[in-house]
N, C-alpha and C positions, 0 to 999 in steps of 0.2 A: 574571398572576400576576409576581413579582419577575423569574422566568426571562425574561419579555419585555422586562426593563429593556434589556439589550444590542441587542437588535434595533430597539428606538425609538429608543434613543440613537443609533444607527449611521446610523438613516434621517436623522434631524434634522440630525446633524451633518455628513454627508456633503454635504448640500444647502449648509451653511454654508461648508464648506472650498471647494468649487468656487465659489461666489458671491465670494470673495476673489480669485480668481485674475482677472476682468476688471478688479474693483475696482483691484487693484496695477496692473494693466499700464495701465489708464486714468490712476491717478496719476503713473505714469511718464513716460507721454507728456506729461501736463499740467504738471508740474513743469519737464520737460525744456524744453518750449516756453516758461514764463515765465521761468526762469532764464537763459535765452540772452540776453535783453535785461539790459543792466546797469542799466536805471532799475528794474528789478524785484527784481534780486538782492539778497540782504542783504550777502554778500561776493563782490562782483564778481569775474569771472575763475576763479571756483571752479565747477566741474562735478561732478555726483555720479559721474560714471562715471570720474572722475581720482582719486577719494578713494583716501588711503592705506588706509583700512581697509576698501575695498570687497570684497574677499574675504572677509574675515569679516561683516561686514555679510550678505555673500550666504548664508553657514552659518545665520546666525540668521533670515534671511528664509524659507529652507528649512525650517526647523524650527517658528517661531512659526505663521505662518499656517496651516500645514498639520496639524502634530501637536499643538500646544498647544490648537485648540479641541477636538480630543477630550478631551484631559486636563481642560480646564476644564469642559466641559458633562459629562462623566462624573462628576465629582466633584461639581459642584454638585448635579446631579439626583440621585445617588446618596446623596450625604450627607444630601439632605433628605427623598428618598422612603422610603430603608430603615428609619428609626425610625418612620416611619408606616404601615409594615407594610400596603400596599395587597395587597388579594387576587384584583385581577383587571385584566385589560387595560384594560376600560373606566374603571376609577377611576384607573388610572396615565395613560391618554390624557386624562382630563377635568383632571387634574392639569398636566400640560405645557400644555393648551390654556387654563386657566382658573386655574389657582393655587389655593391653599386658605387664606383668610384674610380679613379685612373689606376689604383692600387689592385682593383680588381681584374684588371687586364693582364696582370702578372701570372704565372703560372702558380699554381697551390704551392710548390715546392718555396719559391721565392716569397710568397706573401707568409710562408711558416717561417722561414729564416726573419724577415723582418719583425714578425710577430714577436719571435723570441729574443730578439735582441731589444727591441722598443719595449717590450713590457716588461724585461728585467730591469731596463733603467730605470723605467716609472716605479716599479716595486721597491727597488733600492732606497729611491727618496722617500717613498710612502712609509717604508720600514723604518727610515731615521726619523719622520716626524712622529709615527707611532711610538719612538722613545721619549718624547717630549712630555712635558707634564698633564697636557690636556687628555691625550689619548692612551698614555702609559698606563692606565687601570685596564683597558680591554687588552692590551699586548701583554700585561704581566701576568697574565692566564697563560699564554704559551710558555714563559720564562718560569712557570711555577714548578715544572717537572725537575724533580730532584733526581731522578735517573732518567738520562737521556736516550733515547733510541729510536728506533723507526717508528715506534707508534706514538710517540712525541709529535709527528709531523701533523697529526690530526687535530691536535690541542689548540684551537682557536676560537675565539669568541666570535659569534656571527656579525658583530659591527665592525670587527677587526676584518672578516672576509669580503663584508660588503663594501668597506671604504679601501679595501687592498686589492687583490684579485679580481672581484666582480666588477669593481669600478674601472680598473684597467681593461678588463674585457669589453665593455661599453665602450671606452674611450678608442679602443683598437677597432671596433665595429664602426664606428664615424669615421675613422680614419679610411676604411675602406677594406679592411681583411674581411675576407667572406666567412661568415658564421661556420661554414662546414669546416674551414681551416681549423677554427677555433675548437669547434668538437673533435675533430680528428687528434688535437694536440691535447686533449683534457687526459688520456692516459700518460703521456710523457709528464705531465706535470705532476701528477700523484707519484710517478715512480721518482723523478727527481726529487721531491721535496722528501719522501721517504729515504732516499739515498744519503743526503746531506744529514740526516739526524740518525742514521745507522751506527752502531757502537763498532767503527771500523778504524783502523790506524791509517787510512789511505791518505796519502797527499799529492799523489800525481806528479811528484818531482817538480821538475822546472814548471810544469802545467799548473801548479798551486796558485802562480798569480795571474790565470786566467779562468780556471773552472773552480767553482766550488766544491769543496770536499768535506767528508765527516769531520776531518781534524779542523778543517777552516771554519766549519759552522759550530764545532762542540766550543770552541773558543769563544763564540758568541753567547754562549748558554752559562759562561761563566761569570765571575762577580764583576761588578761594573768597571772595577779599577784594573781589571785584567781580562780584557777581551769581550766583555759584555757591552762595551759602547763601540764594539768594532764588528767587522765583516758582516754587513748587511745584505750584500748581494744574495738573491736567492739560488741563481746559477752561474753567473759570472763574476767571478772574484776581479776581475779587470776594473770594475767600477769602485771596489774597495782602494785598490791599488791607485787608481788616476785620482779619487778624493782624498786620499789621505786617511782611510780608516781601516786599512791591511792591517792583520796582526795574526802572525803564526810563529811565535819563537820556536828556533830550531832546537831540536832534542828535547822537548817539553811536550808533555799532554795536560789537559785540564784536568783536575781531581774533584772540585767540587761546582754543584750546578743548582738552579733555583734561585729564589728571591730571598733578600734578607727582611722576611716580616712572618713572624709567628703567628701573626693572627689570620695571616691569607688563608681563604677556605680550601681545602683538598679534594671536597666533592664536586660533582658536576655541576648539580644545582645552585650551590653556595657560589661557584665561580660564575656562573650565567647572570646573577643578579649582584655580584661584587661591585663591578663597576658603577652601577647606579647608585647602591649604597654608599659607595666610598664619595662619590660626588656630592650625596645629600649631608654626608658626616662632614665634608671639607665646606661645604656652605655652612653648616650649622657651626662649626669651628669659626671660621670667620665672623659670622654674626656675634659670636660669644665673645670674640676678640674686640669687636667693633664697640659691644657694649661697655667691656671692662675699660677699655681706653677711655669711652666718652664719661665713664661713672668716675674716674680716676683724674681727668682732666679738671683744672681749675676752673672757677666759674667765670664766666665773662666778664669783662670789663663794663662798667655803666658807660654811658654816652657821656656822661659828665666827667 
């Protein structure tokens, strides 16, 4: 019955959350060893444990890998299951294991391939939307890192996550991808995100036009007029090539990161409330401007 849903989800998510601990520790060791070599580092002399925003990144690290999976999996399965009104624990378990749609007849491997390609395509466009005026305050938090490294991968506002990867996972579920496939790919998503943010000068040669690399993504964290409005794809750079947003100048590396806003909060709590305060400030500014315009306008002409 649906009352079994919280217990089924808890059992699944607990395993996923704990599986990310050794993965994260393994990546920390790997990226540390690689970037200690100046030949491997994108910005030599920069080490992640000396990043100016490391304390803030640590706060996100404690939230994203451990709390976000519970929210994401609970939302994506609950939203998909509740309208279906499963009446038994067996039906619920069958859905989580096999999915329900023509796609569920495919092998888990093919479902995984479809998910990786389709979700990356959707995230490419969602990423571009977040660079628009209305959603930028939420996404600016990710771009506020002045020193980009693998820890930057966790720096995302919950609204950005909810309307990004969480939303895409729900869409993939309704398309028929089995929840167990999505759960199995959760570690890959973590590895991929941290890899493209790592301080590595890897470009993958000719594959740079297909696969997102650390150099590819570091240009995205640069100034808006130099890569900051390019390279939106999370995993497959091919989307940027196809839609004209690919930017990787030969023989150059980005040297500056962050956003051009001296008032932007650098602490975790400040960044959590920033988008909402920014919207209130913007609304107040518009209202003040309207009042000023109204007071400066000439009086209306009389009807006569």
